[in-house]
N, C-alpha and C positions, 0 to 999 in steps of 0.2 A: 504494500500500500504506500509506503514511504517513497519508493521508487516512482510510482505513478504520480504522486503529489509533486515530487521534484521535477518530473518531466512537464507537468502542467505549469508549474511556476517558471520553468525555463522557457517554455513556449510563450507564456504571458509576457515575459521580459523581451523576448525576441519580437513579438508583435508590437509592444510598446515602442521599442527602438525603431521598428519599421514605420510606425505611425509618425514618430518624431521626425524621422528622415524625410518621409513623404510630405509632411506639413512644411518642413523647411524648404524642400524643393518647390512645392506649390507656391509658397510665398515669393521665392526668388523669381520663378517664371512669371507670376502675376505682376510683381513690381517692375520687371523688365518690360513686359508687354504693355502694362499701364503707361509707363513712361514713353514708350514708342508711340502708342495710340494717342496720348496727350499731345505729343509733339506734332504728329500728323493732323490731329484735330485742329490745332492752332493754325497750321498752314492752310489746310483745306477750307476752314471757316473764312479766313482772310480772302482766299481766292474766290470762293463762291459768293461772299457778301461784298466783295470789292473793298475790303478794309475791315476795320474793327478789331476786336480782341476776343479771344475765347480760350478757355482751358478747362480741364477736368480736375476735380479735387476729391480726395477720399473724405467722406463725412466722419469716419472714425479711423484715423491713421494708426492708432495703437492696435487695432484688431483688423488687420488688412483683409483677411479672408472672409470676414463677416461685415465689412464696412459697405456702406452705400457709396454711390458715386454722384457727386454734384456737378452739374453742367453750368459753368459760369460763362455768360456771353454778353458782349457789348457791341451790337451792330454799329456800323459807322453812323455818327450823327444822332445816336439815341442813348439815353441813360436808362438802363434796364436793371431793376432790382431782382425780379423773378422772371422765370421763363413764361409764366402766365401773362406777363405784360406784353409779350410778343404777339404779332398777328398770326393767323393760321398759316400763311405762307412762310413767314419767318420761322415758325416752329418746325414746319416741314423742312426748310432749308437747313436748320440746325441738325435735325435728325439725319438728313442726307449727308451732311458734312461728317457727322460722327460715324455713320455707316461706311463712308469712303475711307475714313481714317483707320477703321478696323480692317477694311479690305486691303489697305496698303501693307498692314502687318501680316495678315493671313489671307493672301489672295486665293480666291476660289476659281476653279477652272471655268465655271459658268454661273450665271446669276440671272434669276427671273424677277422682274420688277413689274408690279401691276399698278399703273397710274401713280407712281411714286411722286411725280411732279404736278399732280392735278391741282394742288392748292397754290402753286407758284404763279406769279405774274409773268408776262412774256419775256421781260428782261432776264429774270431769274431762270426761266425755262431754257433760254439760250445759254446762260452760264452753266447750268446743270448739264445740258447736252454736250457742250464743248469740253467740260471737265470729264464727263463720262467717256468721251472719245479718247482722252489721254490714258484711260485705264484698260483699253481694249487689247493692249499687248499681252497682258497676263490673264485676262478674263473675257469670256464671250458673254455678252449681255443679250437677253431676250426681254424686250420691253413691251408691255401692253400700254398703249397711249392713244390719246386723241389730240395731243399737242403738236402743233406744226413744227416748232423749234426742235423738238426731240426727233420727229420724223425726218427733218432735213439733215440730221447728222447720221442717220441710219445707213448701213451698207445695203440692207435688203428690207423691203417693206412687204408685209403680208396683210391682206385684207380679206375679210369674210363678208360676202354679200348674199342676200337671199332674193334672187330674181323671180323665182316661182315659189309659191306657198310650200314651206317645209323642205325646200331644196337649197342647201347652202353651197356656195361656190367660193373657192379659194383663189385669190388674186395674188400674184407675186410681181414685185417691181425691184429690179437690181439697180442701184445707183450707178454702178460702173457702166452698165449697158445704156442707160439713159444719157449719161455724160458722153459716152463714145458717139452716140447718135447726134448729140447736140454739139460735139466738138469741144467739150469742157474738160477741165482737170477734175480728178476725184481726190478724196481725202486719203 
């Protein structure tokens, strides 16, 4: 019985050491990733908003793994105390900036976005689409959109139309083919 108790206590200590080591590694990875995402968020925010300041803060820096994350933003020409003071389009653009900041740290091979820019005005749709174009080297984007500025940056447009009741038809338009026919340069 003593041998079994000793084995259990030894296993318990090994598990506790493993938990301690894993927690330490998780903190290191989180701190490194958080710092990189924060740096990217600051840069992405400035580019999408045409200026301003933004950064991320841990709400409880003493407990990194359980802390919340505060988003601090100051769009150009505005004094903002809380995110709630932003317009719907500004909130959407902040979320897009944060999403792109994360994608720069951990790029995905493809990404599907469903009307992510719907709340943006035309100027910000154009900024969003141009910025998205810069990310296409590492990620393929599939966007569902009704916004002209986003469509203008696309390589291929697909449309679904219903010419007859209950019969959908898929339309495809490749920007390179249109540009070649019109004698224009493509992106």
